[in-house]
N, C-alpha and C positions, 0 to 999 in steps of 0.2 A: 346652534343646533341645526338650522336649516340653511342650505346653500343658496336657495332662491325660493321665492314664493310669488304668486300672481293672483290677483283678485279678478274673477270672471263672473260678473253679476254678483250673486250672493254666495257663490261657491269658491272656496279657497283651495288652490292646488299648490302643494309644496313638495319640494324635493329634499328629502332628508340627507344628511351628510353621508349616509350609507348608499345613497342613490335610489332608495325606495320612494315610490310616488305615494303621497298622502293626500287625501281630499275629504271634504266634508262641508257642511253648511257653516256660515259665519255665526258665531255666538250660540249655536245649538249643538247638542249631541245628536249623533245619527240615531234615529229610532230603529230598534230591532224589529224585524218582521214578526207578525203574530205567530206564536207557536202553533204547529199543527196538533190537533187533538184527535186521537183515534176514537171515533164514535161508533156506536152500534146503530145501524140503520135498518128499518123495516120498509119494505116497498109494497104499495097497494096499487092494483091496476083495475080500473073499471072498463069492462068491455061493453060496447054499444048494444042496443036492443033491436036494431034492424035485422032482417032475416039473414043477411050475409055477414053479420058482425063476428060470429065465433069462428075459431080456428083451432086446429090441432098442431099447427106449425111450431117449430122451435122459435122462441123469442129470447133475444139477448138484450141486455141493458148496460149502458155505461153512464155514470154520473159524473158531471163536471162541477168542481167547486168554483167559487168566485175568485180564486187567486191562482189560476193555472194549475190546480191539482185535479186529479181525476181518479176514478176507480178503474179497475180492469173491467172488461166486458164480463158479465156474469149471465149464466143461463137461468132464466126465470122458470123454475120448475119446482114442484113439490109433489106430494103423494096424491093430489087431487087432479081432476080433469080440468085443467086451466084454460082460460080464455074462451069460455063458452058464452053464447049470447046472453047479455044482461048480467053476467057474473062479476063479482067483486073478489079478486084474488089477493092473497097476502103471501109475501115472500120474505125470507130473512130468518135470522138476523145476518147482516153483512157488516164487516168491520173495515172501515175505510178512513184514511187520513184526509179529511176535507174541511175546508173553512167555508161553510155555507153550501148551498146547492143552487146553481144558476142555470144549468142546462142538462138535458139528458139526450142520449141517443138510443133509439130502439131499432133493432134489426129483426125483421120477420123473414124466416128462411122459406125456401120453396117446397118444404116437405108438408105443407098444409094449405088450406084454402085462404081466401081473403080474410081480413081482420079489421075491425073498427075499434080503435082505442079512444075512449072518451076523455080520460085523464089518468095520470099516474101521480100518486102521492108518495113522497119520500119523508119518513119520520126519523129524526135524530133523537134517539132515546136519552142521550147524554144531556143535550141542551133543551129538550122538550119542543124543539122547533119542527113544524110541519111545512113542507114545501109542496106546492101544486104545480105540476107540469102538464100543460094541455095544449092541444092544437088551437090555432087562431080561429079556425072554422071547422065545422063537422067534416068537410071533405079532406082537410089536412090530416085528420086522424085515421083516414082510410088507407089501409095497406093492401094493395092488389096482390094477386097470385104471383108467385115468383119471389125472389129475394129482394126485399125493399128495406132501405135504411132511411130513417128520418130523425131530425133534431127538433127538440121542443124546449122553449124557454120555461123557466120556473120562477115562482114568486112565493114569498112567505105568506102563510095563512095566519 
C-alpha cells in the first residue's frame, strides 16, 4: 500500500502508492479541531468617573477568540447617549463564531473628546460565560483626543 515511510520522532510520514503524502501521530487518530459555535454576545462597557472620562466619539470594538478567530469591527452604538462619565452601556446582541474571548481591540475616533474605559465585559449567552477585558492600569484605559486604538487582554469571570 505504501511505497515508503519514515518515522520522525513520533510522527509518521508515508507516501502512498498514488504519491499522496500522508502523516499523523503514531498509534493515535488525529484530533479534529473544536467546532466553532455561533454565539450570541452582549457587550457591556463601563466608562470612568473622572471629569474627562466621557466622550461622544465613535467607538469600534473587535473581539479576538482564543483560537485565531475574531469578530469584525463593530460600531458600539445604540439609541442612548453612550460613553458618558460613570455610565454602564450595553450593546448587542452580536452573532460571532468564536471559541472563547481572549482579547479585544477598542478604537476611539477623533470625532469626540478624551475617554476613560474602566472595563469591557463580553457575555456569551449560549455558554453563559462572561469575560472581563480591562486595562492593566487606570492610565492604560485612557484614550486621548484624536484616533486611538488599544488592545486589552480578557479573562473568564
